[in-house]
Structure formats: C-alpha cells, structure tokens
C-alpha positions in Angstrom: -25.0 18.0 -4.1 -22.4 15.4 -3.2 -20.0 17.2 -1.0 -17.6 14.3 -0.8 -17.4 14.0 -4.6 -16.6 17.7 -4.8 -13.6 17.2 -2.4 -12.5 14.1 -4.5 -12.6 16.2 -7.7 -10.3 18.8 -6.2 -7.8 16.1 -5.2 -8.0 14.3 -8.5 -7.4 17.6 -10.4 -4.0 17.9 -8.7 -1.7 15.5 -10.7 0.3 13.5 -8.2 2.1 10.6 -9.9 4.3 9.0 -7.3 6.3 10.4 -5.6 3.9 13.2 -5.0 4.8 16.7 -3.9 3.4 20.1 -4.0 -0.1 20.9 -5.4 -2.0 17.9 -4.1 -0.8 18.7 -0.6 -1.8 22.3 -1.0 -5.3 21.2 -1.9 -5.5 18.8 1.1 -4.1 21.4 3.5 -6.7 23.9 2.3 -9.4 21.3 3.1 -8.1 20.5 6.6 -7.1 23.9 8.0 -10.6 25.4 8.1 -11.7 22.3 10.1 -9.3 23.2 12.9 -6.4 21.0 11.9 -2.8 22.0 12.6 -1.0 20.9 9.4 2.6 19.8 9.3 4.3 19.1 5.9 7.8 17.9 5.3 9.9 16.4 2.5 12.3 13.4 2.8 14.8 12.1 0.2 17.4 14.1 -1.8 18.0 11.9 -4.8 17.5 12.5 -8.5 14.0 12.6 -9.9 13.1 9.0 -10.9 15.4 7.4 -8.4 14.3 5.5 -5.3 15.7 8.4 -3.2 13.7 11.1 -5.0 12.1 13.7 -2.7 8.7 12.7 -1.2 6.3 15.0 0.6 4.3 14.0 3.6 1.6 15.6 5.7 0.6 15.1 9.3 -2.5 17.0 10.4 -3.9 17.0 13.9 -7.0 18.4 15.6 -6.6 18.1 19.3 -9.4 17.1 21.6 -9.5 17.5 25.4 -6.4 16.5 27.3 -6.4 12.8 28.0 -9.0 12.0 25.3 -8.6 9.2 22.8 -6.6 9.8 19.6 -8.0 8.3 16.3 -6.0 8.5 13.1 -6.9 8.3 9.4 -4.1 7.2 7.1 -3.6 7.1 3.4 -1.7 8.4 0.4 -2.2 11.0 -2.3 0.3 9.7 -4.8 -1.1 7.7 -7.7 0.3 5.3 -10.4 1.0 6.7 -13.9 -2.3 6.9 -15.8 -1.1 5.3 -19.0 -2.8 5.8 -22.4 -6.3 5.4 -23.8 -8.4 7.2 -21.2 -11.9 8.2 -22.4 -11.3 11.6 -20.6 -8.2 13.2 -19.3 -7.1 11.3 -16.2 -6.4 14.4 -14.1 -9.6 16.2 -15.2 -12.3 14.6 -13.1 -15.4 13.9 -15.1 -18.8 12.6 -14.0 -20.4 10.2 -16.4 -23.7 8.9 -15.2 -23.3 8.0 -11.5 -19.6 7.6 -11.7 -16.7 10.0 -11.0 -13.8 9.2 -13.3 -10.1 10.2 -12.8 -6.8 8.7 -11.7 -7.0 8.2 -7.9 -10.8 8.2 -7.7 -10.6 4.8 -6.0 -6.9 4.5 -5.0 -7.2 6.5 -2.9 -8.2 10.2 -3.3 -11.9 9.3 -3.0 -11.3 7.7 0.4 -9.3 10.8 1.6 -12.1 13.0 0.5 -14.5 10.8 2.5 -12.2 11.1 5.6 -12.2 14.9 5.3 -16.0 15.0 4.9 -16.3 12.7 7.9 -14.3 14.7 10.4 -16.4 17.8 9.7 -19.2 15.8 11.4 -17.1 14.7 14.4 -17.2 17.1 17.3 -13.8 18.2 18.5 -14.7 17.7 22.2 -15.0 13.9 21.5 -11.2 13.6 21.1 -8.1 14.0 18.9 -8.2 13.1 15.2 -5.2 13.1 12.9 -4.4 12.5 9.3 -1.3 10.5 8.3 -0.8 11.1 4.6 2.1 10.3 2.4 3.1 10.9 -1.2 5.1 7.6 -1.5 2.8 4.6 -1.1 2.7 3.6 -4.8 6.5 3.9 -5.1 9.5 2.6 -3.1 7.8 3.6 0.2 11.2 4.6 1.6 10.5 8.2 2.7 6.8 8.1 3.2 4.8 6.6 6.1 8.0 5.4 7.8 9.1 9.1 8.0 5.7 10.1 9.2 6.0 7.5 12.0 9.3 9.0 13.0 7.7 12.4 13.0 4.8 11.2 15.2 7.2 9.6 17.7 9.4 12.6 17.9 6.4 14.9 18.6 4.4 12.6 20.9 1.5 12.0 18.5 0.6 8.4 19.4 -2.8 7.3 18.0 -4.8 4.7 19.9 -6.3 3.3 16.6 -5.7 3.9 12.9 -7.9 3.3 9.9 -6.2 3.1 6.5 -8.5 4.0 3.6 -7.2 1.5 1.0 -9.9 0.2 -1.4 -10.8 -3.0 0.3 -14.3 -3.7 -0.9 -14.7 -6.2 -3.7 -18.3 -6.3 -5.1 -20.1 -3.7 -3.0 -18.9 -1.0 -0.7 -18.7 -2.6 2.7 -18.3 -6.3 1.8 -14.6 -6.6 3.0 -12.1 -5.0 5.4 -8.5 -5.9 5.8 -7.4 -6.9 9.3 -3.9 -7.9 8.2 -1.6 -8.4 5.2 1.0 -10.9 4.1 4.6 -9.9 4.1 6.6 -9.4 0.9 10.2 -10.1 -0.1 11.8 -9.8 -3.5 15.1 -11.7 -4.1 17.6 -11.1 -6.9 19.5 -14.3 -7.9 22.8 -14.5 -9.9 25.0 -17.4 -11.1 28.4 -16.5 -12.6 30.1 -18.7 -15.2 32.8 -18.3 -17.9 31.9 -17.2 -21.4 32.9 -19.4 -24.3 32.1 -20.9 -27.6 29.3 -23.5 -27.6 31.4 -25.8 -29.7 34.1 -25.8 -27.0 32.2 -26.3 -23.7 35.2 -27.6 -21.9 36.8 -24.2 -22.2 33.7 -22.4 -20.7 31.5 -22.7 -17.7 27.8 -22.5 -18.4 25.8 -20.9 -15.5 22.4 -21.8 -16.9 22.2 -25.4 -15.7 23.0 -24.2 -12.2 20.4 -21.4 -12.4 17.8 -23.9 -13.7 18.5 -26.3 -10.9 18.3 -23.5 -8.3 15.0 -22.2 -9.7 13.6 -25.7 -9.8 14.4 -26.3 -6.2 13.0 -22.9 -5.2 9.8 -23.5 -7.2 9.2 -26.8 -5.5 9.4 -25.4 -2.0 6.3 -26.0 0.1 6.3 -23.1 2.5 3.1 -23.8 4.5 -0.6 -24.6 4.3 -1.9 -21.2 5.5 -3.3 -20.3 8.9 -6.7 -19.4 10.3 -6.5 -15.9 8.9 -3.8 -16.2 6.2 -3.7 -18.0 2.9 -0.7 -20.2 2.1 2.6 -18.4 1.4 3.6 -18.4 -2.3 6.9 -18.1 -4.1 6.8 -16.9 -7.7 9.6 -16.7 -10.3 9.2 -13.2 -11.7 12.2 -12.8 -14.0 14.8 -14.8 -15.8 17.5 -12.9 -17.7 20.6 -14.0 -19.6 22.3 -11.1 -21.4 23.3 -13.1 -24.4 22.5 -12.0 -28.0 24.6 -14.6 -29.8 23.4 -18.1 -30.5 26.8 -19.7 -30.4 28.0 -18.2 -27.1 27.9 -19.8 -23.6 26.9 -16.9 -21.4 29.0 -15.6 -18.5 26.1 -14.9 -16.2 22.5 -15.9 -15.5 20.1 -13.7 -13.5 16.7 -14.3 -12.0 14.3 -12.8 -9.5 11.7 -14.3 -7.2 8.9 -12.8 -5.1 7.5 -14.3 -2.0 4.3 -13.3 -0.3 4.3 -14.9 3.1 2.1 -15.3 6.2 2.9 -14.9 9.9 4.5 -18.4 10.0 7.6 -16.7 8.5 9.6 -13.6 8.6 11.4 -11.8 5.7 14.7 -12.7 7.3 13.9 -16.4 7.7 12.8 -16.8 4.1 15.8 -14.8 2.9 18.2 -17.1 4.7 16.5 -20.2 3.2 16.8 -18.8 -0.4 20.4 -17.7 0.2 21.3 -21.3 1.3 19.7 -22.8 -1.8 21.4 -20.2 -4.1 24.8 -20.9 -2.6 24.2 -24.6 -2.8 24.0 -24.2 -6.6 27.0 -21.9 -6.8 25.0 -18.7 -7.0 24.2 -15.7 -4.8 21.0 -14.1 -3.6 20.2 -10.4 -2.7 16.9 -10.1 -0.7 14.9 -6.9 -0.3 12.2 -7.2 2.3 9.4 -4.7 1.7 7.1 -5.7 4.5 6.4 -8.2 7.3 3.0 -9.8 7.8 0.7 -8.4 10.4 -2.6 -9.2 11.9 -5.0 -7.1 14.0 -7.1 -9.9 15.5 -10.9 -9.5 15.4 -12.1 -7.6 18.4 -13.4 -4.2 19.5 -11.8 -2.2 16.6 -13.0 -4.5 13.8 -16.4 -4.6 15.5 -16.6 -0.8 15.4 -16.0 -0.9 11.6 -18.5 -3.7 11.1 -21.1 -1.9 13.1 -20.6 1.3 11.1 -20.7 -0.6 7.8 -23.9 -2.5 8.8 -25.6 0.7 9.8 -24.9 2.4 6.5 -25.0 -0.5 4.0 -26.7 -3.4 5.7 -23.6 -5.5 5.0 -21.4 -7.5 7.3 -17.8 -6.9 6.1 -15.7 -10.0 5.8 -12.4 -9.7 7.7 -9.6 -10.6 5.3 -5.9 -10.6 4.9 -5.8 -11.1 1.1 -4.2 -8.9 -1.5 -1.0 -7.0 -1.7 0.9 -4.9 0.8 0.0 -1.4 2.0 1.4 1.2 4.4 -0.5 -0.5 7.2 2.5 -2.8 7.4 4.4 0.2 8.9 1.6 1.7 10.9 0.9 -1.6 12.8 4.1 -0.8 14.8 2.4 2.3 16.1 -1.1 1.1 17.1 -3.8 -1.4 16.0 -4.6 -0.8 12.3 -7.4 -1.9 10.0 -8.0 -1.0 6.3 -11.4 -0.2 4.9 -12.4 1.7 1.8 -14.0 1.8 -1.6 -14.5 -1.0 -4.2 -11.2 -1.9 -5.8 -12.4 -3.1 -9.3 -10.9 -0.2 -11.2 -7.8 0.8 -9.1 -4.7 1.2 -11.3 -6.8 0.7 -14.4 -7.6 3.0 -17.3 -10.8 5.0 -16.7 -10.6 4.5 -12.9 -13.9 5.4 -11.4 -15.9 5.5 -8.2 -19.7 5.6 -7.6 -20.5 9.0 -6.2 -23.1 7.5 -3.9 -20.3 5.3 -2.4 -18.3 8.4 -1.5 -21.0 9.9 0.7 -21.7 6.5 2.2 -18.1 6.0 3.0 -17.8 9.4 4.6 -20.7 8.5 6.9 -19.1 5.1 7.8 -15.8 6.9 8.6 -17.6 9.4 10.8 -19.3 6.6 12.7 -16.0 4.7 13.2 -14.2 7.9 14.4 -17.0 8.7 16.9 -17.0 5.1 18.2 -13.2 5.0 18.5 -13.1 8.3 20.4 -15.9 7.2 22.7 -14.3 3.9 23.7 
C-alpha cells in the first residue's frame, strides 16, 4: 500500500480552489496532530469573495525538538487553480488509473505536502524541531498567505534555520532539478490619454495611439541584461493592448497596455519600475507598477548538497540547480532563512487530468525524510 498516495488522495478530495479555506486545512490538521504537531490556523483578509482581499486561511504547525536544536521547515500551499472543463474523471475525486493518481493538486502541490507528512513520521522528534508553513493563497494574489505566516512566525519566535518548499521542480524525472533561486516579477499597467474625435477631423482630436505605439516600441527594444552565472537574461513582454473603441470612425480618448518583466538579480522591482515610468512619461503617458516578487538566490552550498545527496541516494540522479520558471512563495520565505525548492515532476501542473506517479510520491517522502534528518543534524 502506498501510504503517501493515500494521504494525497485525502487532500485532493478536499476542494480548495484559491483562496483555500476550511475543509482542506481540517484534513491536513488531522494528519499532523497525531504526529505530535501543535497546529495554529488563522485567516487574513476581509474582502468580498472573488476580490484580492478575500479571506485566506493559513496553517503553521510545529513539533518542537530539544531546546537549542535545529529548526527545519517544510513550506507549501494547499490552494489549487480552477480545474476547468474536460476532465476524464472528476477533478476533486482522486482516481488511480494504472500507475498514476489523478486529481487537481496531485502535482501542484498536494502530492508534495502528503510526502512531507509521510516524511516527518519517519524523523525522530529528538533530532530537532520541524514545522509546516502552509498557505491557502499561493495560486492567487498572495497577499494574505505566506507573508502573513512569516509575520506569525516572527511574532511567536519560530525562526527556521532552513526551509524546503515543495513546488514541482522536476522536469523529466523526479530528482532532475531543484530551484536554488527565482527571478523577480513586476507587472506594469500603462495608459495614454487623448481627446476623442471624428477620424475625418483629426485636428479637433488628440489620438493617443501613436504615442502608445511609440512607448511600447521603445519598451520592447530595451536590452535589460545578458544574464548571470545563475540567472537567465531578464525579459520584458507586452501582455495586453486595449483601446475601448467600438466605432470605426472615432479617434479614441484613451489607450491602455500592460507589460510583464521577469528579472534577475541585476535589477530590483523598483529600479525597473522607475525606468518604465520615465519612458511612459516621455511619451505622454503614465505607468502603474505592481511588484509581485524580487529575485533571490540561495548559493550552492551545504543546503543544496543535502538535497542533492538525498536525491542521489533515492533516485541515482544529480539534481540540476536552477533558477528558471515562475515565482513561488520562496520569494517571501528567503527573508526568513535559506530556502530551496524541490518537488515532483511539473509536466501536468495546472493542466486538465493533472496526475502524479504514485511511486514518485513514496520516493519523494523518503527524499524529504533524508533532507530533514540531515538539516537537523548539521
């Protein structure tokens, strides 16, 4: 019997489209309490359902080791993206077909959380302190999730020495990649105002579109950098252009656009925002930046070697240290302690019929147990 898969099934069966609250946390608490964990749950956000300020539930669980011992943390999220249509089986009714367990969250990342729970059952309490940092708001705005958990930990003196985030980092086989850092992310909304008028009388109007086109052309031609030893080059992408104009013979009053920049540690969100604001104003427009994360790097060293050794022992693979991909809650946790991400194969995350190999779940739990033991013994 695959114990880790059974835990994953219980989590998948608790629907938790972001922002998650309630049942899925009940299930996780029921798993952790019998293992000696003291479980704290709290909710942040008081807005309307569907808003960025909608209530989010968070869970911090701790099993204390001897006084003065090391503190190792597992981190992750139980919220999932909406399943969408066209699943072969119901997305929140876990189903085994062949060697795969199907269900929304199987990979991202209820399977990894199940592996964490199975792992700590094999780690003796006298080795040290272990905690779980679990949010219901990673797939959403991430306003009231891990950042609120960090505040809770600081207020209560729960400072981990190391943290492993269970995001799905493997590409082709479990164990082929870990994330030692991530690029930063900033989205910027652009606007150019004009004066509406008839296209036959342009001298009586002010068309904002040529200025918006010039602005976007300059932004698109920016060369931000050539990358670094650990980071790929930063990239700026135009993600939206909108002109609310349904008539063919009207010069519009406003032009809107949005860009997204993923950037390495040669920049900050603030420095890039200033650059874009200057270009926007140069063309008679405005820019409103929203920084969702700064780049971070946990340089290769003792922690990454612990993970590499554990992966090698269980899979025979040497995981590639990488900073590719999108953002994760590690961007917040890096302010608390060194953090690295390692987890399942990411081929089906966010997809219809998301699935995980059941054998990978048990292997991942053994890897996690080895990492925790090594971290507490350092």
